[in-house]
N, C-alpha and C positions, 0 to 999 in steps of 0.2 A: 916218524911223526904221525902216521895214520893211526897207529895203536894208541898213542897218547891222545889224539883227537877224540877217539871213541871211548876213552876210559869212563867218562861221565855216564854215557848211555849204557855201557856194559854193566857198570855198578848198579844203576837204577834197575835194569832188567833182571839182574841176579837177585836183587833184594825183593823185587815184586814176586819172583818165584818163591822166595822164602816165606813171604807174608801169606801167599796163597795157601801154604800148608796149614796155617792156623785160621780158624774161623774168625771173621772180622769182629773185632772187639768194639763194643759200643762206647758209651760215655764212660769216662774214667778220670784218673788222676792227671793224665796228660792234658786233659781239657782244663783242669784247674791251673796247671802250669802255663798253658796258653793265656788264660785270663790274667794271671799274675804278671806275665811278661808284657802283655798288652798294657796293663796298668802302669808298670814301670816306665815303659816308653812314653805313655801319655803324661805322667806326672813330671818326668824330667824334661820333656819337650815343653810343657807348660812353663817350667822354670826358665828354660832357654828362650822361649818366644816372648816372655813377658816384657823384656827390656825394650823391644820394638815399640810398644805402647808407652811403657813407663818413662822412657827417655824424652818422649814428646811432652808428657805431663810435667816432668821434672824441669824442663826448660821452657815451659809456657809462660813467658814473661807478661802476658796479658792478665794473668791472675795475681800479679805482684801487689797491686793496690786494691784488689777486690776480696781477697781471702787471707787467712793467716797461714796458709800452706807455704812451706819453704820452696822457693823456686830459684833456679840457678841460671846465670847468663852463659849458657853453652851455645856456641854457634854450630853450624852444620858440621864443620870439621871435627869439633869436640864430640858431637853426638856420634859421628862416624867412628871415631876412635873407641868410644865406649862400646858401640855395637860390634865392632870387629875384634875387640880385645878377647872376647870369648874364644875365638878361633885361634888366637896365638897360643893359648894353652892347649887347645884341642888338638892341634896338629903335632905338638911336641910329644904327646903321650899315645899316639895312634899305635905304633908298633909295640912299645912296652906294655900297653894295656892288653893287646892281643896275647902276648907271651904270658902275662899274669893270669889272664882268663883260662888259658890252656893248662897252666900249672896248678892253680888253686880252684878252678871251676868258676862258673858265672855267678853263682849265688853270693859268695862273700865279697867279690869285687863290686857287684851292684849294690850291696848293702852299704859299703863304704861310700860309694858315689852318691846314693840317696841321702845319707846322713850328712855328708859334706855340703851338698847343695842346700839342704834345709838350714844348716847353720849359717852359711854364707848369705842366704836370702834374708834371714831375720836380722843380719848385721848391716845390710846395705844402707838403710836410712841413717844409721849412726856413722858409718864410714863416710857417707856423702857429707854429713855435717862437719866431720873432723878434717877430711882431706880433699873435699871437693871431688872433681872428676877423676883425679889421679887414683884415689883409693877405690872409687867405683870400678875403674879399669882393672885394678889389682884383684878386686873381688870377682870380676868376670873372668879374669885369667884363671883363677883358682877353680871356678865353675867349669871352665873349658878343660882344664887338666883332669878333673874328676869325672867329667862326662865323656871323656874320650873312650872310656871302656864300654859305653852303652851298647854300641852295635857289635863290637867284637865279643862281648860277654853274651849278648842275646843270640848271636849266631852260634856260639859254642853251645848254648843251652838248647837251641832248636836242633842242632845236629845230634844231641843226646836224647831228645824227647820225641822226635817225629820220625816214624817209619816212612819209607820212600813213597808209599801210596797216599800219604796225607801231607807230604812236605810242602807242596806248592800252595795249596789252599790255606793251610793254617799259618804259613809264613806270611801270606797276604793279610790274614786277620791280625797277626801280631804287629806287623809293620803299619797296619791301619791305625795303630796307637799314635803314630807320628801326626797323622792328619787330625785325629780326634783331639789330641792334646792342643794342637794349634787352633782348631775350631773352638775349643773351650777357652783357650788363653786370650784370644784377641777381644771378644766381647766382654769377657769377665774383667780383664784389665781396664778396658774402656769404662765399664760400669764403676769399678772400684775407684778409678781416678776421679770420678765425679762426686764421690762421697765427701763428708766433712773432713775425714783424715787424708783424703787425696791419695797421691801416688804411694805414700808409705804403706797404706793398707794392702796394696798389691803384693808387696814382699812378705808381709806378715801372713796373709792368707795363703800364699804359695808355700811358705815354710810349713804351715799347718798341714796342707795337702801332702807334702812330701813325708812328714812324720807319720801320717796315717798309712801311706804307701809302704814306708819302712817296716811298720809293724806287720802289715799283711804279708809282705815278702819274706820277712824273718820266720813267720809262723807257717806259711803254706809252701814256700819255695824249696827246691832241692836241685842239686847239680845234675842228677841223672836218676833214672828209675830205681836203681839199686839202693840209692840213699834216701828214698822217700819212705817214711814209716807207715804210710797208709795204703800204698799201692798193692794190688793183688798179684799173686804169682802169675795168673793168666795174662793180665794186662802187661806185666813186665816182659813176659815171654813174647807177646805180640809185638811190643815196641822193639825189643832187641833183635827179633828175627828180621826186621827191616833195616837194621843198622850194621855198620862195620864194627863189631864189638870183639875183635880178637883179643883185646886187653894188652897187646904189646905196645910199648912206647919207644919211639925212635927219636934221635936228635933231629932238630929242624934242618932240612937240607937247603940252606940259604943259597948255595951256588946253583943248584938245580932250579930253585924258585926264580932266581933272577934271570936264568936263561930259558925259562919256560914260556913258550908262545901263548898257551892258554892264559897264563897269569897276566901277561901284557894285554891280551885281548880283552880281559875283564877290566883291567885298569883304565883302558881308553874310554869306554862308555861311562864308567863311574866318574871319571874326571869331568866329562861333559855334563853329566847329570848334576854333580855337586856344584859346579861353577854356577850353573843357572839356578839351582835350587837355593843355594846360600844367598845369591844376589837378591832373589825375590823374598826369601825368608827374612832377611835383615832390613831391606829397604821398602817393602810393600806398604807398611803403614805410613811411612814418610811420603812415599810417592802419592798415595791416595789423599793425604792431607795437604801437602805442599804442592804437588804436581797437578792434582785434579781439583783442588780447592774444596775438599770434603771435610766436615768438622771432625774433631778428634773422636768423639763418641761414635759417629757414623762410620768413620774410616776404620775404627776398631772392629765394628760389626762386619763391614764389607771385606776386611782382611781375612775373615774366616771363610767366606764363600769359596774362594779358590781351593781351599783345603778340603771342602766338601767334595769338590770335583776330583781332587787327588785321591781321596778315600774311595770314591766310586771307581776310578781307574785302577787303583790298587787291588780292590776286591774283585772287580769284574775280570781283569786280566789274569789274575791268579786262578780264578775259577775256570775261565774259558780255556786257558793254557792246559790245565790239568785234564779237562774233559777231552780236548783234542788229542793229547798224548795217550790217555787211557784207552781211547777208542781206536788207537793205531792209525789215525789220519796223518800224523806227521811224527818224525822221530824227534827226540829230545833236543838235539842241536838245532834243528830247523825251528822248533817252537821258540827257543830262547832267542835266536837271531831275529825272527819275525817281530816278536813283541818288543825287543829292545830297539829295533829299527823304527817301529811305529812311535815309540816313546821319543827318541831323539829327533827324528824328522818333525814330529808334531810340535815339540818344544821350540825348535828353530823357527818354524813357520809362524807360531803364535808370537814369538818375540819380535820378529820382523814386522808383523801386523801392528803390534803394540807400539812400536817406535813411531808410527805414523798417526797415532791418536793422541789428542790433547784434551784440555779441560772442556772443550765444546762437544766432545764425544765420550762423556763419562760412562754411559751405558755400554757402549761398544768396548771401551777400555776394560771395564770390569769383566765383560764377557770374554775378552781375549785373555785376561789373567786366569779366569776359571778354566778355559780351554788349555792354557799352558800347563797349569798344575794337574789337570786331568791326565795329560800326556806324561807328566812326571810319574804318575801312578803306575803306568804300564811297565816301568822298569822293574817292578817287583817280579814279573814273570820272565825278566831278562837276567841281568847280571846279579841281582840280589840273591835269587835262589841258587844260582850257579856258585856263588861264593860259599853259601851254606853247605852245598854238596862237597866242595873241596875241603871245607872245615871238618865234615863228618868222616872224611877219608884219612885225616891226619891223627 
């Protein structure tokens, strides 16, 4: 097991040696891919996060007699069903989406995801009028099914485009699209909900954003360096020197995967991260409005602030971790464990503090939310990059 434990470190060290043979290549097509992947994450997260604000506007019965905007009598349980329904579809397609991304590459899978979400978003107002909350839930399930590929496809692409010496920093930048998308979505949806078209405009605008992203990804994206028509031979050589590009394909060793201690070691922190992240992602706008008594427009704006903290934690941890490793201060395993531990212990402490704060402590509650999401960002230098390294080996 000691050899298995050190596989990741040995792989990184060998690839650093390969990259050193080639002069460091500056700006190139791989940076264009990083920008496109970041935009994909940003736009799909905007579509995902929008319902947190939209469902509050759609069920704001106080507007029934003051505007012509259609409003539904959805109680808290119905709102929770709508918000959670996305993840019903999301969980079903996790493993299949990873298999599809490996077989066909990340580009076509993401194209289908972006197109599907654009079509669903533009149909939500009509579906709500036809079938009330039941068809809205169905729409969210479809969005979850088609967005399940987002991270598996992105990780596959990162494993094909990033040499070892750039992997941690640029992974942090790409996954910063999650926070940027949420930062944009919350205040944008709050603003759109206040217009004369009300909550319907949220879905129409998001559909338009996704269609623009679809065109950009179709034109500029590629599965790997050898498939991009604009990449230079020198940059392709630089990238592939830092990758495991033997070209051989092997069947997925499911038995060994399920018995692998490193796989379970990565699964444990990811579960802890996602349980807390999804909890806050889904219910933060409701908590701010109903729990702390902040207006819909202001709660939408405040919901974005914790994700600014997460973006900072994401970028800072990725940059700091790579610097520590590149200077030989700690080995790769130690770096991953330290940053993952900072993340999970920090999240736990912030959530405990948050449980003692009520409406009379609005400022401290928002500060605790920001601290909690900042600690979420530190996981980028932990399990997130480790999964990408395993992806690049397969």
